C-alpha positions as CSV (number, residue, x, y, z in Angstrom):
1,M,18.1,64.8,31.3
2,A,16.1,63.5,28.3
3,R,16.9,66.7,26.3
4,L,14.7,68.8,28.6
5,E,14.6,72.4,27.6
6,T,13.5,73.7,30.9
7,V,12.5,72.3,34.5
8,G,10.1,74.4,36.4
9,L,7.7,74.6,38.8
10,T,3.7,75.2,38.5
11,A,0.8,74.9,40.4
12,E,-1.4,73.3,38.0
13,A,-0.7,71.6,34.5
14,A,-1.1,73.4,31.1
15,K,-3.8,72.1,28.5
16,G,-2.2,69.0,26.2
17,A,-0.2,67.9,29.2
18,I,0.1,64.6,31.3
19,Q,1.2,64.0,34.3
20,T,2.0,61.5,36.8
21,V,3.3,61.3,40.4
22,V,6.3,59.8,41.3
23,D,6.8,59.8,45.0
24,E,5.2,63.0,46.3
25,A,6.2,65.1,43.0
26,T,3.6,65.2,40.7
27,I,5.4,65.6,36.8
28,I,4.0,67.1,34.0
29,L,4.7,67.0,30.6
30,P,3.8,69.2,28.1
31,I,3.0,66.8,25.5
32,A,0.8,68.9,22.8
33,D,3.5,70.7,20.8
34,I,5.7,67.4,20.2
35,I,2.8,64.8,19.3
36,D,-0.2,65.6,17.4
37,L,-2.8,64.3,20.3
38,D,-5.6,63.3,17.8
39,K,-3.5,61.0,16.3
40,E,-2.2,59.3,19.3
41,R,-5.8,58.9,20.8
42,A,-6.8,57.4,17.0
43,R,-3.9,54.6,17.6
44,L,-4.3,53.9,21.1
45,R,-8.4,53.3,20.2
46,K,-7.3,50.9,17.5
47,E,-5.0,48.9,19.8
48,I,-7.3,48.9,22.3
49,E,-10.1,47.6,19.9
50,R,-7.7,45.3,18.7
51,L,-6.8,43.6,22.2
52,N,-10.4,43.6,23.3
53,S,-10.8,41.0,19.4
54,E,-7.8,39.0,20.7
55,L,-9.6,38.9,24.4
56,A,-12.7,38.3,23.1
57,K,-11.5,35.2,21.1
58,I,-9.3,33.9,23.8
59,R,-12.2,34.1,26.0
60,T,-14.3,32.2,23.7
61,K,-11.3,29.1,23.4
62,M,-11.4,28.8,27.3
63,S,-15.1,29.0,27.6
64,D,-15.8,26.0,25.7
65,Q,-15.7,23.3,27.6
66,K,-14.9,20.7,24.7
67,F,-11.7,22.6,24.0
68,V,-10.7,22.9,27.2
69,A,-10.8,19.1,28.1
70,N,-9.4,17.9,24.8
71,A,-6.5,20.4,24.2
72,P,-2.9,19.8,25.8
73,A,-2.0,21.3,29.1
74,E,0.5,23.2,27.0
75,I,-2.0,24.6,25.1
76,I,-4.5,25.8,27.8
77,E,-1.7,27.4,29.5
78,E,-0.2,29.0,26.5
79,Q,-3.9,30.5,26.1
80,R,-3.9,31.6,29.6
81,S,-0.7,33.3,29.2
82,R,-1.5,34.9,26.3
83,Q,-4.5,36.0,27.7
84,A,-3.0,37.8,30.7
85,A,-0.5,39.6,28.5
86,F,-3.0,41.0,26.4
87,E,-4.9,42.2,29.6
88,A,-1.5,43.7,30.8
89,S,-1.1,45.5,27.6
90,L,-4.8,46.1,27.7
91,N,-4.7,48.3,31.0
92,K,-1.5,49.9,29.8
93,F,-3.3,51.3,26.7
94,S,-6.5,52.1,28.7
95,A,-4.3,54.2,30.9
96,A,-2.2,56.5,28.3
97,L,-5.7,56.7,26.5
98,S,-7.1,58.4,29.6
99,Q,-4.6,60.3,30.3
100,L,-4.6,61.8,26.8
101,E,-8.2,62.2,26.8
102,A,-7.4,64.4,30.0
103,A,-4.7,66.7,28.5
């Protein structure tokens, strides 16, 4: 089981733990002793900033009517695909940061 030291039941999560719900169970992982939470928060914020920057570039391109009118369909589709991928990543990183902020 992924090198678990202990498995137990508890009524509440300890400080520095993240939680996730699977079916009717809540899994609590005490991560504060495993990773540097401040460094991980900083890493996530930096990645969120990068993703927002990339999304802003794509949105600028896609809002330019001249670009959209003249670009080949493959390029437009590529930009839409990239935008969707960046938005999905942004959602994942934002959710991870929210969990760490609550930890």
